[in-house]
C-alpha angles and dihedrals in degrees: 000000000000123000118204123193119190127200139167105065123133147115120315135167122247109281092027131119139237134180119214122199131199118195115199127204090224134050106280089222089065091058123090091222142348117208145177118220130178134205136192124192113285094011134097121252111268129203114253101175139342131204113193114174092313098324112114129199128180133197114255092247093061092077096182095309099107132054127196117204139167136227105199095186090061098034087236136139119202132202114202109198119193132178091021117196132200090257089062089069107120145109107279118212131196114221133188132193109206142171136016089295091054090235118191124235127183135196123225094260132244125231119238116189122185111193141136 
Protein backbone atom coordinates (compact mmCIF):
# COMPACT_ATOMS: atom_id res chain seq x y z
CA UNK A 1 0.00 0.00 0.00
CA UNK A 2 1.15 3.51 -0.84
CA UNK A 3 -0.41 6.62 0.65
CA UNK A 4 -0.08 9.87 -1.27
CA UNK A 5 -0.85 13.26 0.24
CA UNK A 6 -1.01 16.31 -2.01
CA UNK A 7 -0.70 19.93 -0.98
CA UNK A 8 -0.20 23.33 -2.56
CA UNK A 9 -3.31 23.92 -4.62
CA UNK A 10 -5.26 27.16 -4.53
CA UNK A 11 -6.40 30.21 -6.43
CA UNK A 12 -3.97 32.13 -8.59
CA UNK A 13 -4.27 34.82 -11.25
CA UNK A 14 -3.36 34.14 -14.89
CA UNK A 15 0.38 34.28 -15.31
CA UNK A 16 0.96 33.29 -11.71
CA UNK A 17 2.70 30.29 -10.18
CA UNK A 18 1.94 27.47 -7.80
CA UNK A 19 3.95 24.55 -6.46
CA UNK A 20 2.20 21.28 -5.75
CA UNK A 21 3.72 18.66 -3.49
CA UNK A 22 3.01 14.96 -3.14
CA UNK A 23 4.33 13.16 -0.09
CA UNK A 24 4.53 9.38 -0.44
CA UNK A 25 4.53 6.80 2.34
CA UNK A 26 7.33 4.89 0.59
CA UNK A 27 10.67 5.87 -0.83
CA UNK A 28 9.97 7.39 -4.24
CA UNK A 29 12.97 5.50 -5.60
CA UNK A 30 11.13 2.24 -4.91
CA UNK A 31 8.23 3.32 -7.12
CA UNK A 32 8.06 2.55 -10.82
CA UNK A 33 6.77 6.04 -11.53
CA UNK A 34 5.39 9.12 -9.81
CA UNK A 35 3.02 11.26 -11.84
CA UNK A 36 0.80 14.29 -11.75
CA UNK A 37 -2.54 14.07 -13.56
CA UNK A 38 -5.32 16.62 -13.81
CA UNK A 39 -9.02 16.42 -14.44
CA UNK A 40 -11.79 18.88 -15.26
CA UNK A 41 -15.52 18.06 -15.13
CA UNK A 42 -16.65 15.92 -18.03
CA UNK A 43 -13.13 15.12 -19.20
CA UNK A 44 -10.75 12.22 -18.65
CA UNK A 45 -7.72 12.61 -16.46
CA UNK A 46 -4.71 13.69 -18.46
CA UNK A 47 -1.05 13.27 -17.69
CA UNK A 48 0.67 16.47 -16.65
CA UNK A 49 4.13 15.14 -15.79
CA UNK A 50 5.80 11.84 -14.97
CA UNK A 51 8.98 11.10 -13.04
CA UNK A 52 10.16 7.54 -13.48
CA UNK A 53 13.51 6.83 -11.88
CA UNK A 54 15.02 9.95 -13.32
CA UNK A 55 13.21 9.89 -16.66
CA UNK A 56 10.79 12.80 -17.02
CA UNK A 57 7.88 13.17 -19.42
CA UNK A 58 5.46 16.09 -19.77
CA UNK A 59 2.08 16.46 -21.38
CA UNK A 60 2.15 18.34 -24.67
CA UNK A 61 0.20 21.26 -23.21
CA UNK A 62 2.89 21.96 -20.60
CA UNK A 63 5.15 23.67 -23.15
CA UNK A 64 7.99 24.36 -20.73
CA UNK A 65 5.81 25.96 -18.07
CA UNK A 66 5.86 23.16 -15.48
CA UNK A 67 8.71 21.31 -13.81
CA UNK A 68 8.49 18.03 -11.91
CA UNK A 69 11.18 17.35 -9.34
CA UNK A 70 11.86 14.99 -6.48
CA UNK A 71 13.07 15.34 -2.92
CA UNK A 72 14.26 11.88 -1.97
CA UNK A 73 14.94 12.78 1.64
CA UNK A 74 11.28 13.67 2.11
CA UNK A 75 9.80 11.06 -0.25
CA UNK A 76 8.15 13.95 -2.05
CA UNK A 77 7.55 14.89 -5.65
CA UNK A 78 6.92 18.51 -6.54
CA UNK A 79 5.24 20.13 -9.52
CA UNK A 80 6.27 23.73 -10.08
CA UNK A 81 3.74 25.43 -12.33
CA UNK A 82 4.57 28.80 -13.87
CA UNK A 83 2.66 31.06 -16.25
CA UNK A 84 -0.61 29.42 -15.29
CA UNK A 85 -3.56 30.02 -17.57
CA UNK A 86 -7.31 29.69 -17.05
CA UNK A 87 -7.31 26.41 -18.96
CA UNK A 88 -5.00 24.96 -16.30
CA UNK A 89 -7.88 25.07 -13.82
CA UNK A 90 -8.48 21.50 -12.68
CA UNK A 91 -8.17 19.06 -9.83
CA UNK A 92 -4.59 17.83 -9.79
CA UNK A 93 -3.91 14.28 -8.63
CA UNK A 94 -0.71 12.62 -7.56
CA UNK A 95 -0.34 9.06 -8.85
CA UNK A 96 2.16 6.31 -8.15
CA UNK A 97 2.89 3.02 -9.88
CA UNK A 98 4.37 0.64 -7.37
CA UNK A 99 5.35 -2.97 -6.96
CA UNK A 100 5.95 -5.91 -9.28
CA UNK A 101 2.25 -5.81 -10.27
CA UNK A 102 2.52 -2.12 -11.23
CA UNK A 103 -0.36 -1.28 -8.90
CA UNK A 104 -1.90 2.18 -9.12
CA UNK A 105 -2.24 4.53 -6.17
CA UNK A 106 -3.91 7.95 -6.17
CA UNK A 107 -3.91 10.91 -3.88
CA UNK A 108 -7.09 12.73 -2.89
CA UNK A 109 -6.55 15.55 -5.36
CA UNK A 110 -5.93 19.25 -4.91
CA UNK A 111 -7.88 22.02 -6.63
CA UNK A 112 -6.03 24.53 -8.77
CA UNK A 113 -8.07 27.51 -9.94
CA UNK A 114 -6.65 30.10 -12.30
CA UNK A 115 -8.86 33.15 -12.47
CA UNK A 116 -8.65 36.90 -12.45
